[in-house]
Every structure is written in structure tokens, then in C-alpha cells.
N, C-alpha and C positions, 0 to 999 in steps of 0.2 A: 504494499500500499504506500503510494507516494505522500510527501509531506502535506499537500493540499487536501489530499483525502482524508488523512489523519486528522487534520484541524477540522475540516467539515464535520467528521464524527464527533469529534470532542464538543463542538457547539451544539450539535444536536443532541448529545447526551446531556449538556449542561440545561438546554433548555427544556429537554423531558423531565429532567430532576427538579428543575424549577416549577414546572406546571403541577408535577406530583405534590411538591410542597405546598403550593396554592391550594390544590385539591384538599390536602391533608388538613390544612388549617381552616379550611372552610366547611368542613364536615359537620362541625358542631355550630349550630346556627343560634341566634338571639332567641330566647324564649320568654313570653311574658305570661304569667297565670294571673288569674282574678276570680273572685267568687261573689255572688249576689243571690238573692232570694227572688224566686218567681213560680207560680203554680204551686205555692206551698211547698217546694222543696228548694234545697241549695243547688244553685247552677255554678258549675265550674266550667271556665273558659280559658282555654291554652292557645296561644298564637305564636307561631314560628316563623321566624326568618324575615322580620321587619324592624325598625328602629322601635325603642321603646315608647317614645313619645307618640308615633303613629299607633302602636298597639294600643295604647291607653286610650287614646282618642277612639279607636274603632270599638273597644272594649265599652266605652261610655255609651255609644251608639247602641250596641246590642243590648245593653241592660235596659235601656230606655223602652227599645222595641218590645223586650218581654214584658216590661210593667204595662204597655199598654195593650198588649194582648192578653195579659190577665185581666185587664179590667173589661176588655171588651167580650171575653168568652167566660166570664164567671156566671154560673148558671142561677145563682141565688142572690148575688147583689146587685144593685141596680147598675144597668148598663146595655149595651147592645143585645146580648143574648137574652137577658131578662125581658127586654121588650119583646122580642121575637117570641119567647114562649108565651108571654101574655096575648099575644095576637093570634098565635096558633090555637089557642084555647078557645078563641071566640068564633073560628071558622070563617072569617073574613080575609079577602085577598088583600096583601099589604107589601110595600116593597121593602125588600130585605135590606139590613145594613150592610155595606161593603165587607165590612171586617167579618161579618158571619155568614154570608152567602156561600163562599167557597167551601167552608167546614160543612155546610148542609149538603152541598152536592156530593163532596167526597164521602160523608158520612153514609148518605144514601147508597151509593155507589159500593163501598165497602161493606156495608151491611147486606146487601143482595148478595154478594160474592162470598161471604162466610155464613150464608144460609140463615142469617138473622142472629146467630151466635154473638156477632158483636153489634149491638143495637144502642146507639145513642139516645134513642127515644124514651129510655125507662128512668128517666130523671126522678120520677115521683116514688119508684122501687129504691131508688139510690137514697132519697130523701127519707123515705120510711125507715130505712135501717139506718139513717144517721151517718151514712158515709160521706154527706157532703161538708161536713165539720173538718177543720184542719187537724183535730185532735179526737178520734172517734174512741177513744178510750173511756169506759164507763158507760158504754152504751148497752143496749139489750135488744133483743130480736122484737120486731114488730109483732101485733098479734096475728095468727094464722088468717083470721078473716080480712085483716087489710091486705095481705098477700093474695088472698084469693080474688078479691074484689079488682085489685090492679091487674091480675092476670087475665080475668075475665074481659077486662076493658081493651086488653092485647095491644099496647101502643107499639108502633112500628114506624120506621122511616118511610115505608111505604105509603104512610097516612100523610105524607108531607107533599103536595103538588107543588112542583117549581115550573114556573113558566117564565122564561127570562130573568128579569130582576125581581120576580113577584113570587111570594109564597102563600100557600094557603094549607090551613090545618083541616084534616077529615075526622080527626078523632080527638076530643078535648082532653083525652089521657095523656095525649103526646106531651112530654117535657124534655128539652134537649138537654143533654149533659155531655159536655166534651172532655171529660176527665180522661176517656180511655184511648183518646187520639189527639187531643188538643196539643199536649206537650211535643208529640212527634211533629204535628205541623208547624209549631213555633220553631221547633230546632231547624225544620227545613228551611223556613223563612230566614232564621239568622244565618245558617251557611251560605244560602245565595246571597245575602246581604255582604256577608264577609268576602265572597268571590268578587262582587261587584266592587269592592274597595281593594281590590289587587293583591289578597291574601290568598295564599295557595296551600298553606299547611297549618291547619287548626283543629281543634276537638272542642264540640260543645256537649257538655256532660250534664244531665239533670237527674240527679241522684242515681247514677247507674246507666241511665237510658242515655244512649248519645250518637252522634254522628261526627265522623273524623273525615277530614280530607288531607291529602298529602302524607308527610312523614313527620316524625319527631325531630328535634333539635339535632340528633345525632346521625339524622338520615336513615334511621332504622324504622320499620313499621311502628305504628301504635300497637301496644300490647294492652288487652282488655281483660279483666280477672272476671271470670263468671262465679258467683256466690252461691254457697250452697243454700238450700233453703232453711237449714238449720240456724243460718246467721251466725255461724261460728267459723265457717273454713271457706276456702276457694276451690271449686271443683276441677277449673281449668283455665286455660289462658288461650285467647284468641289474637291472632295478629290481624291488623287491618291496615291496608295502605290503599292509596287511591281515593276513593269515596264512598263509604259504607257506613251503615247503621246498625248498631246492636242495641236490642230492646229485649226487656225482661219484665214479664208479669209473674208475680210470686204471692202466695198467701200469707207471706211474713210483712208484707209490705205496710198495710192498713188494717187493723183488726180490733176486736175487743173480746174479752172472755167474760161469759155470762153463764153462771151456774156450773162453772167447771168446763165448759166448752168454749173453744175458740170459734168465733166467726170472723171471715175475712170479707174484703170489700169487692171481690170479682163475683158479681151477680149473674146466675144463670137465667136469660131471659124466660127460659121454657119453665122454669120452677118457682122462680122468684125467691130462691135461697142461694147462699153462696154455693159455688160451682165444686164439685166433690171429685176425688180421684187425682187431681193434679196438684203438686206443690209448686213447682214454677215451669215457666216457658221462656227459652231464649231464642230469638230469631236474628238472623243477619239479613239485610236488604239494602238496596241503593236508596230507598225512600223512607225517611222517618216516619212519615204520616202512616204508611202502609205498615211498617214494621210494628208501630205501637198498636194499630187495630189489630193486626194479626196475633200479636202475643196475647193480647186478650180473648181473641176468638178461638185460639187454639188452646188455650188454657180451659175454657168452657167445654170445648170439645172433648177433651180427655185423653187418655192412652189409646182409646179404642178408635177414635174418629179424627184425631188431628192431621194424620196423613191426607185424608181426603180434602179437608177445608185447607190444608197448606196448598195442595195441589190448585185449587179454586182461586185462592188469593194470589197465586203467582210467588210464592216463597219457596226459595231453593236451599235454606239451611234452618235447620230446627234441632233445639235440645229440649226435650220434655222430661223433667222429672217427676215421676209419679209420686203420690203419698207414701207408697211402700218402699220408695228409695230407687226403684228401677230406673235406667236411664233408656230414654226411647230417642233415637235420632236416626237421620237419613246418612247415607254414606258419605255425600259431600260434607256434611257438618262433622262427621267422623274424621274425615281426613284434615280439617282444619283446627279441631279442638284438641290442644293438649292438656290431656288429663292430669292433674297433680298426684292423684293417688287412684290407681286402678283396681286395687285389691278390696275384694268385697261389693265390687260394683256390678250387678247385672245389667249388661247393656243389650237392648233389644233393638236390632238394626231393621230399619224398613226398607222397603222397595225405594229405589231413585224417585226423587220429586220431579226432575225434568226429563 
């Protein structure tokens, strides 16, 4: 090799090493974390890859968004959704508030897909059980005759007619409660707002229900812990990169104990009582709204019927932990979930979902 070639080779190696050094130094990016209260739970927001002052400004905007959403979608406090519920009861046609109409549309579609197991129209049942309160502890089951009457009235999302921007209720027993998917819809809006602000790496976490975009500050995928329904342990870890949502519905989240029996907040619309057979359901989906609704619907469907409902709702990844401790999951979820302890775990693998 002549001197010119040797010199050129050295220059190229120097440039390459310099580039690798720059890449190595840039692997760990700036991360900003904050926490605030919305939808009755603590919201955690992490933003990666932008200067701290810009991240702080973005976080303030997202917090304000959530506070406004909470006011708009609260079923019992005065606000747009409260107005909608009053008008639905009258049977009159009325113009829907812009903040509520998209959720009514989505709620109706998702309810149909779930065969009615996800039913945002059962607000009166939720109210009767006392789960509209931020703290349901100290509650007691409603009288059986109250539940029987509400079931007989059979409130359904099909009782709401949508005509352009107008709504009309066909059943005075309908009372909308967006608690089973409003959080997911809010997270979707927040993530889209972050994207419009040029943020490519972030995670919005509402008490364990979350949507993550991009990657962590180290360049690695986001790692999500899946909680054991006993509340004491972690059953597994999921890696999330790109843009995905992870939502869990569990019987440990909101409940009360009456005469030695625990009653949780996930009501089966078919019986009027808390759903039985399931301890928790975790789903992964690219849409938080769908993931939130599906987690509830599959919880109600239980170990026997979750697979059918998941296919109808377009869900590809499901982990259902039954009350007896069995793990039900599809092969795609099994390939992604890294169990922390596989001993004494009975895993029931379903047919593929897609």
C-alpha cells in the first residue's frame, strides 16, 4: 500500500472512530419526568430527547389538556357529559358537545364489537354500586331489586341515535359513563398532541395504563411491568418500542368489602354484578381507546369467551389471569411477555388471534 493510500485509510478510520464516539455519546438522551392528577389517578409523563425547558412547556400543555378532559367527561359533576346525560333522558334531539360526541361514536362502535360486554350506557348501575366515587371503600352492594330493575330497563349504546352532530336517547335508563375508556381516549389525544409538538419519544402512564412512543433515553425499548392481581408481585415484563398501548383491567383496582366479600368495579352488564372468573386482563394495541375498552370487555368475557371477543375487537395480544391463577394468553403475547417466575404457573395457550 502506497503512502497516499495509507494516509487515506488513516483519515477514514479517524472519521469512523469520531462518528462512533459521537453516536456513543448521543445514546443517552435528555429525559424529563413529571406527575399530575387526572381522571382520579396519578398521571406520569416522561419526555425524551428535547431540552428540559421545552419538555416542561409540553408537560404543562398536556396537564392542562387532561384537566379539561376530566371536566368534560365526568358523568356526575356538572359539565358537557352531565348535560348529555340529562338530554338523553328526555328523548329529545339535541346538539352534542364537540368534546363528548367522538366518545359517544367510539363507545357505540366498541360496544357493538364487544357484543355489549363493554357498555358505557350503564352509568346508573355504576352509580348504584357507588363506584362513581373517587374512593369506593366503605360501600355496600345495592339491593337486588334495584339491580333487577336496572337490568330490566336494559340500557345500551344502541339506545342512542347519532345523526351528524345530533344525539337522541331512546331509553331514559341510559346514563353514559366513560370511565371504562375515557382514560384511553385521553391518552391518545395527549400522545397525538405530543407528536404535533415534535416529540418522538415519550410515555404517558395513567396508573399503569399507558401509551409509549419511540424509545427510552438510553435508546432501548420501554420496559413495562405487568402486575400480579395479588398486588404484591410482578408477573412479567413487556418491551414496547415504536407506538403501542398497554392497558390492564383488574379486580384489585377499585373495590370494597362488605360482610367479608370483596366487590370490584368491573360490572357485567348481563348480570348487574361484578364480573366473575377473571382477576386481570392485559392487552397491547396501537390505540389506547380500543385497548382500554377491550381490557374491560375481555375481563367481563372471562376465561371461556375472551378469545372470541378479542378477535371481534381486533386485539392481537392478550394476557388474562383467571381468579384461580391460571394464565390464558395467545401465542403472540407469549412470545413478547417475559415472565418473572414461571414456576407453579399454569399457562393455557389459545389459538392465534390474527
